[in-house]
ROBAMI-623311 format. One record per residue (C-alpha): chain; x, y, z; residue number from 1. Coordinates in steps of 0.5 Angstrom, whole numbers, plus 500, padded with zeros to 3 digits. Layout:
N
<A <X Y Z> NUM>
...
end
This chain:
74
<A <517 486 479> 1>
<A <514 487 486> 2>
<A <506 488 486> 3>
<A <503 492 491> 4>
<A <495 492 492> 5>
<A <491 497 495> 6>
<A <483 498 497> 7>
<A <480 503 493> 8>
<A <476 506 499> 9>
<A <483 506 503> 10>
<A <486 509 498> 11>
<A <482 515 498> 12>
<A <484 518 504> 13>
<A <491 516 503> 14>
<A <492 518 495> 15>
<A <499 520 497> 16>
<A <502 513 498> 17>
<A <500 511 491> 18>
<A <503 518 488> 19>
<A <510 516 492> 20>
<A <510 509 490> 21>
<A <508 510 483> 22>
<A <515 513 482> 23>
<A <519 507 484> 24>
<A <521 503 478> 25>
<A <520 495 479> 26>
<A <513 496 482> 27>
<A <506 495 480> 28>
<A <500 498 483> 29>
<A <494 495 483> 30>
<A <487 498 486> 31>
<A <481 494 488> 32>
<A <474 496 490> 33>
<A <475 492 496> 34>
<A <481 487 499> 35>
<A <477 484 505> 36>
<A <481 488 510> 37>
<A <475 493 512> 38>
<A <477 494 520> 39>
<A <484 496 517> 40>
<A <481 500 512> 41>
<A <477 504 517> 42>
<A <482 505 522> 43>
<A <489 506 518> 44>
<A <493 506 512> 45>
<A <495 499 509> 46>
<A <497 496 503> 47>
<A <498 489 501> 48>
<A <506 488 499> 49>
<A <507 481 495> 50>
<A <501 478 499> 51>
<A <503 481 506> 52>
<A <499 486 509> 53>
<A <503 492 511> 54>
<A <499 497 515> 55>
<A <501 504 519> 56>
<A <497 510 522> 57>
<A <499 515 517> 58>
<A <500 515 510> 59>
<A <507 517 511> 60>
<A <509 512 516> 61>
<A <506 507 511> 62>
<A <510 509 505> 63>
<A <516 508 510> 64>
<A <514 501 511> 65>
<A <513 499 504> 66>
<A <520 502 502> 67>
<A <523 499 507> 68>
<A <520 492 505> 69>
<A <522 494 498> 70>
<A <529 495 500> 71>
<A <529 488 504> 72>
<A <527 484 498> 73>
<A <532 487 493> 74>
end
């Protein structure tokens, strides 16, 4: 199971990321109030995938980066 963590504040603007990723089997999504990446949270879409920060300018770009990371780890 791959864990992907989100900041609730960032997720509000990038809900599409959650909606796409929740359909992938073997992925556990966790929503926290704050992950301590406030600079990233304010300026871009991001998630923590297995402890590693993944960021992008748009939700679509973040989805692409995360799915690429998941495919690499398979």
